[in-house]
C-alpha positions as CSV (number, residue, x, y, z in Angstrom):
1,M,89.2,93.9,101.2
2,F,91.9,93.0,99.4
3,R,92.3,90.6,96.9
4,A,94.9,89.9,94.2
5,E,96.9,87.8,91.3
6,L,99.5,87.6,90.2
7,K,102.3,85.4,89.2
8,S,104.6,83.9,91.5
9,E,107.5,85.1,90.3
10,T,106.4,88.8,89.6
11,L,106.1,88.7,93.4
12,K,109.4,87.1,93.7
13,G,110.7,89.9,92.2
14,L,110.0,92.4,93.9
15,V,110.4,90.8,97.6
16,N,113.4,90.0,96.8
17,I,114.7,93.3,95.5
18,I,113.1,95.0,98.6
19,S,114.7,93.5,100.8
20,T,118.0,93.7,100.5
21,L,116.8,97.3,103.2
22,I,114.4,96.8,104.2
23,D,112.9,93.8,106.3
24,E,109.0,95.4,107.0
25,V,107.0,97.4,105.1
26,K,103.5,98.8,104.8
27,L,101.4,98.4,101.7
28,T,99.0,100.9,101.1
29,V,95.5,99.1,98.7
30,T,93.3,100.6,96.9
31,P,91.8,100.6,94.2
32,E,94.0,101.2,92.0
33,G,96.9,99.8,92.8
34,V,99.0,98.7,95.5
35,V,101.3,101.4,97.1
36,L,104.5,100.7,99.1
37,R,107.0,102.6,101.2
38,A,109.4,102.0,103.6
39,V,112.5,104.1,105.5
40,D,115.8,101.7,106.6
41,A,116.3,100.7,110.1
42,A,119.7,103.2,109.7
43,H,117.2,106.0,108.4
44,V,119.4,106.3,105.1
45,G,117.3,105.1,102.2
46,M,113.6,105.2,100.9
47,V,111.7,102.4,99.2
48,E,108.7,103.4,97.4
49,V,107.3,101.4,94.5
50,E,103.6,101.7,92.9
51,V,102.2,98.7,91.8
52,G,98.6,99.0,89.6
53,K,95.7,96.8,89.3
54,G,96.8,96.4,85.5
55,S,100.1,93.9,86.7
56,F,98.0,92.2,88.4
57,D,95.7,89.0,86.6
58,S,93.1,90.0,88.6
59,Y,92.3,92.5,91.6
60,E,90.3,94.2,93.8
61,A,90.1,95.9,96.2
62,E,89.7,98.4,98.4
63,D,91.6,101.7,100.6
64,C,92.8,99.5,103.6
65,D,97.1,99.3,105.2
66,I,98.6,96.3,105.5
67,G,102.5,95.1,107.7
68,L,103.9,92.6,105.9
69,D,107.7,90.8,107.2
70,L,109.5,90.1,104.3
71,D,111.0,87.8,105.6
72,K,107.9,85.6,106.1
73,V,106.9,86.5,102.8
74,K,110.5,85.5,101.3
75,S,110.1,81.8,103.5
76,V,106.0,81.3,101.9
77,L,107.0,82.2,98.6
78,K,110.8,79.5,98.4
79,L,106.9,77.0,98.3
80,A,105.8,78.8,94.8
81,T,107.3,77.3,91.3
82,S,107.8,78.9,88.3
83,G,104.4,79.6,86.3
84,D,102.1,79.7,90.0
85,T,100.1,81.6,90.2
86,I,99.6,83.6,93.9
87,R,96.7,84.5,96.0
88,M,96.1,87.0,98.7
């Protein structure tokens, strides 16, 4: 189980930065926060991002892994306007 809320600007910023190198990611969700580790397709660069539960407006999670296609996430995030809250 994973429920979280955060501002659209925060998520858009993270996705835009990460998607410059990576197309797909695996998020490791824990009760303490979310950890993303991914290697680019050429295996040259690695991205590691940790987002603690304090960065979210609300956060509730059990241990799980979630795979995401960042291009699809970006297309959904285009619908969000400044100040919107994203619920996952």
